[in-house]
C-alpha positions in Angstrom: 128.6 -93.3 42.2 125.5 -94.3 44.0 124.5 -97.9 42.8 120.9 -96.8 42.5 121.9 -94.5 39.7 122.3 -97.5 37.6 119.0 -99.2 38.5 115.9 -98.8 36.2 112.5 -100.2 35.8 112.2 -102.7 32.8 109.0 -100.8 31.8 111.0 -97.9 30.5 111.8 -97.9 26.7 115.0 -99.0 25.2 115.6 -95.5 24.1 115.3 -94.2 27.7 117.6 -97.1 28.9 120.2 -96.0 26.3 120.1 -92.4 27.6 120.7 -93.7 31.1 123.6 -95.8 29.9 125.1 -92.7 28.2 124.7 -90.5 31.2 126.3 -93.0 33.6 129.1 -93.7 31.2 129.3 -97.3 32.7 127.8 -98.9 29.6 125.4 -101.0 31.7 122.2 -100.6 33.8 120.3 -103.0 36.1 116.7 -103.7 35.7 115.2 -103.9 39.3 111.6 -104.3 40.3 110.6 -103.7 43.9 114.3 -103.8 44.7 114.8 -107.2 43.2 117.4 -107.8 40.4 115.6 -108.9 37.2 118.1 -108.3 34.4 121.1 -106.4 33.2 121.3 -104.2 30.0 124.5 -103.2 28.3 125.0 -101.2 25.1 126.0 -104.4 23.5 122.6 -105.9 24.5 120.8 -103.0 22.9 122.9 -103.3 19.7 122.1 -106.9 19.3 118.4 -106.3 20.1 118.2 -103.6 17.4 120.1 -105.5 14.8 117.5 -108.4 15.5 114.6 -106.1 14.5 113.8 -104.7 17.9 112.7 -101.0 18.2 113.9 -98.2 20.5 110.4 -97.6 21.7 110.1 -101.2 23.0 110.3 -101.9 26.7 113.8 -102.2 27.8 113.2 -105.6 29.5 112.9 -107.1 26.0 116.5 -106.3 25.1 117.9 -107.3 28.5 120.0 -110.2 29.7 117.4 -112.0 32.0 120.0 -114.3 33.5 122.4 -111.8 35.1 125.4 -112.9 37.2 125.3 -111.6 40.8 127.2 -112.0 44.0 126.2 -112.2 47.6 129.2 -110.4 49.0 132.1 -108.1 48.1 134.7 -111.0 47.8 132.4 -113.1 45.7 131.8 -110.0 43.4 135.5 -109.3 43.1 136.1 -112.9 42.0 133.4 -112.8 39.4 134.4 -109.3 38.1 138.2 -110.2 37.6 137.5 -113.7 36.3 135.6 -112.7 33.2 136.2 -109.1 32.8 132.6 -108.1 33.6 131.6 -104.4 33.5 130.1 -104.6 37.0 128.7 -107.1 39.4 125.5 -106.6 41.4 125.5 -107.7 45.0 122.2 -109.1 46.3 120.8 -110.5 49.5 119.1 -113.8 50.0 115.8 -112.3 48.6 117.7 -111.2 45.4 117.3 -107.5 46.4 120.2 -105.3 45.2 122.4 -104.1 48.0 125.4 -102.6 46.1 127.2 -102.9 42.9 130.9 -103.8 42.4 132.7 -101.8 39.8 136.3 -103.0 40.4 138.3 -101.0 42.8 141.8 -102.0 41.4 143.3 -100.6 38.3 143.2 -103.1 35.6 145.5 -103.2 32.5 143.4 -102.2 29.5 142.7 -104.7 26.8 145.1 -104.4 23.8 144.0 -104.8 20.2 145.9 -105.3 16.9 143.3 -104.8 14.2 146.3 -103.9 11.8 144.1 -102.7 8.9 144.5 -99.4 7.1 142.6 -96.2 7.9 141.6 -93.8 5.1 140.8 -90.3 6.1 139.1 -87.8 3.9 140.6 -84.5 4.7 140.2 -82.6 1.6 137.0 -80.4 2.4 137.0 -76.7 2.9 135.4 -77.0 6.4 132.7 -74.2 5.6 130.9 -75.3 8.9 134.0 -74.1 10.9 134.4 -70.8 9.1 136.1 -68.3 9.9 138.6 -70.6 11.5 139.1 -72.5 8.2 140.0 -69.2 6.5 143.3 -69.5 8.2 143.8 -73.2 9.0 142.6 -76.2 7.1 139.8 -78.1 9.1 142.1 -81.1 9.9 144.4 -78.7 11.8 141.8 -77.0 13.9 142.8 -77.7 17.5 140.8 -79.3 20.2 142.8 -78.7 23.3 146.3 -78.9 22.3 145.8 -81.5 19.6 144.4 -80.9 16.1 141.2 -82.6 15.0 142.7 -85.0 12.6 145.3 -86.3 15.2 142.6 -87.1 17.7 141.0 -89.2 15.0 144.3 -90.9 14.1 145.1 -91.6 17.8 141.6 -93.2 18.4 142.5 -95.8 15.6 146.0 -96.3 17.0 144.6 -97.5 20.2 143.2 -100.5 18.2 146.5 -101.3 16.5 145.7 -99.4 13.2 148.9 -97.5 12.3 148.7 -97.3 8.4 147.1 -94.0 7.4 146.1 -93.0 3.9 145.0 -89.4 3.8 143.1 -87.7 1.0 144.0 -83.9 0.7 142.9 -80.9 -1.3 142.2 -77.6 0.5 145.4 -76.2 2.1 147.1 -79.5 1.6 150.7 -78.2 1.9 149.9 -76.8 5.5 148.7 -80.3 6.6 151.7 -82.1 5.1 154.1 -79.5 6.7 152.5 -80.2 10.1 152.9 -83.8 10.0 156.5 -83.6 8.6 157.5 -81.9 11.8 155.2 -84.0 14.1 157.2 -85.8 16.8 154.8 -88.9 16.6 156.1 -89.8 13.1 152.9 -91.4 11.8 152.9 -93.8 9.0 151.1 -91.7 6.3 150.5 -92.1 2.6 149.3 -88.7 0.9 146.8 -88.5 -1.9 146.3 -85.1 -3.6 143.0 -84.3 -5.4 143.3 -82.0 -8.5 139.9 -80.8 -7.8 137.2 -81.4 -5.2 135.9 -85.0 -5.5 133.3 -85.0 -2.8 133.2 -87.3 0.1 133.8 -90.5 -1.9 135.4 -89.5 -5.1 138.9 -89.2 -3.6 138.9 -93.0 -3.0 139.6 -93.5 -6.7 143.1 -92.3 -6.0 143.7 -95.4 -3.8 142.9 -98.0 -6.6 145.4 -100.8 -6.4 146.8 -99.4 -3.1 144.9 -101.6 -0.7 144.2 -105.2 -0.4 142.2 -105.5 2.7 139.2 -104.2 4.4 139.8 -100.6 5.7 138.4 -97.9 7.9 137.1 -94.9 6.0 136.5 -91.7 8.0 135.9 -88.1 7.7 138.7 -86.0 9.4 136.2 -84.4 11.8 134.6 -87.6 13.1 135.8 -88.9 16.3 134.4 -92.2 17.5 134.7 -93.4 21.1 133.5 -96.9 20.2 135.0 -100.2 20.0 136.5 -100.7 16.6 137.2 -104.3 17.2 133.5 -105.1 17.7 132.7 -103.2 14.4 135.3 -105.1 12.3 134.1 -108.4 13.8 130.5 -107.5 12.8 131.7 -106.4 9.4 133.4 -109.7 8.7 130.8 -112.1 10.3 128.2 -110.7 8.0 130.4 -110.5 4.9 129.6 -107.0 4.3 131.0 -105.0 1.5 130.4 -101.8 3.4 129.4 -101.3 7.0 128.1 -97.8 7.9 128.8 -96.8 11.5 125.5 -95.0 12.5 124.6 -93.3 15.8 121.3 -93.2 17.6 120.2 -89.5 18.2 117.3 -88.4 20.3 115.4 -85.3 19.4 112.5 -83.7 21.2 109.9 -82.2 19.0 109.1 -78.8 20.5 105.4 -79.0 19.6 102.5 -81.2 20.1 102.3 -83.7 17.4 99.0 -85.0 16.0 98.3 -88.1 14.0 95.4 -87.6 11.7 93.2 -90.2 10.1 90.4 -90.2 7.5 88.1 -87.2 7.6 90.4 -85.3 10.0 89.7 -87.7 12.8 92.5 -87.4 15.5 94.0 -90.7 16.0 96.8 -89.9 18.4 98.1 -86.7 20.3 101.5 -86.6 21.7 102.8 -83.5 23.6 106.5 -82.7 22.7 107.5 -86.4 21.7 111.0 -87.6 21.8 112.0 -89.1 18.5 114.9 -91.5 17.9 116.7 -92.0 14.5 119.9 -93.3 13.2 122.4 -90.8 11.9 125.4 -91.5 9.5 128.6 -90.7 11.4 130.8 -90.6 8.4 132.8 -93.7 9.4 132.7 -96.9 7.5 134.5 -100.1 7.0 134.9 -100.8 3.3 136.2 -103.7 1.2 138.9 -102.8 -1.4 136.7 -104.1 -4.3 134.6 -101.0 -3.8 137.4 -98.8 -5.0 137.3 -100.4 -8.5 133.8 -99.1 -9.1 134.6 -95.5 -8.4 135.2 -93.4 -11.6 138.5 -91.5 -11.5 138.4 -87.7 -11.4 134.5 -87.6 -10.8 133.1 -85.9 -7.7 130.8 -88.2 -5.8 129.3 -88.6 -2.3 130.2 -91.7 -0.4 126.4 -92.3 0.2 126.0 -92.6 -3.5 128.7 -95.1 -3.7 126.9 -97.0 -1.0 123.6 -97.0 -2.9 125.3 -98.2 -6.0 126.7 -101.2 -4.1 123.3 -101.9 -2.6 121.7 -101.9 -6.1 124.4 -104.3 -7.3 123.3 -106.8 -4.6 126.3 -106.3 -2.4 126.0 -106.6 1.4 125.6 -103.2 3.1 124.8 -103.0 6.8 124.5 -100.7 9.6 126.5 -101.0 12.8 124.6 -98.9 15.4 126.3 -97.2 18.3 125.2 -94.9 21.0 125.0 -91.2 20.1 127.2 -90.5 23.0 130.2 -92.5 21.4 130.2 -90.0 18.2 131.7 -86.7 18.4 131.2 -84.4 15.3 134.0 -81.9 15.3 132.8 -80.3 12.1 130.6 -77.5 13.9 131.9 -74.7 16.1 129.5 -75.4 19.0 130.7 -79.1 19.0 134.3 -78.2 19.3 133.9 -76.9 22.8 131.6 -79.8 23.8 134.4 -82.2 22.6 137.2 -80.3 24.4 135.2 -80.6 27.6 134.6 -84.3 27.0 138.2 -85.0 26.2 139.9 -82.8 28.7 137.2 -82.1 31.3 136.1 -78.6 32.4 
């Protein structure tokens, strides 16, 4: 990769910088003015800025680290990089002009995590968005590459030391159980059968008294390529009852947009503006006390459960991630995108 691909102007917006971070997949960009290094910006910097009240349309420099570490040669860059596990180290000359970026050219052992908290997966839906595939197979068993959707999800949590799975079933539940009974990976799974559809949240009532710690709660078609350790630390540090994992999505409005004032006066005109908004990924961190407030045998959406907790004065917060870290496998067009992302062309 050409190091200039990671260099941006501080005048571009946070949203535009996030798009650049997503495209390069390096999780960092360098703010450079007239060739000189001014700051660095990572996805973590953006997250902290937004959680502090910042806006996606603010200048990227406002969210950046204005005291970046830099080296003057390759050996110095290598030492810095490996000493503190940096993402990348810029190399600058005596005038602070960027001449290269060191990414680490030696294979490093990946960091290991041991979160060791339960993962609850809602796998009871009919998967109507994936029809006609789900007429034959339940949604959790629709393959992406050679691995079914739900197994991709489970493996993503296993990478962070989560091996205790609780799976809520309804539609074609015997097929799902049969698949895992013959699965060579021998997952640690507890099954919960709904007698009738209970929505995206009602099935949790089946777990009352089963869990005594915070747990991840996810839909079976939601794959997060994020740092679950960071999510859990955020949840605990803020004493949240529920933390919603939400992804920033950008959408270009295909029309000219007009802001109208009093008496029809045009206050602003924007041609095909790009809008940023937070989307619920269907992934949460939940405290076990929430289970006690869910009525048994009653269909309810998990967003309604969240709203009830908010009304009761509980801490409910959002942990924002890049839209590039969220893969929604619940739609047919997205399945191919996911296959390409996971396995390549």
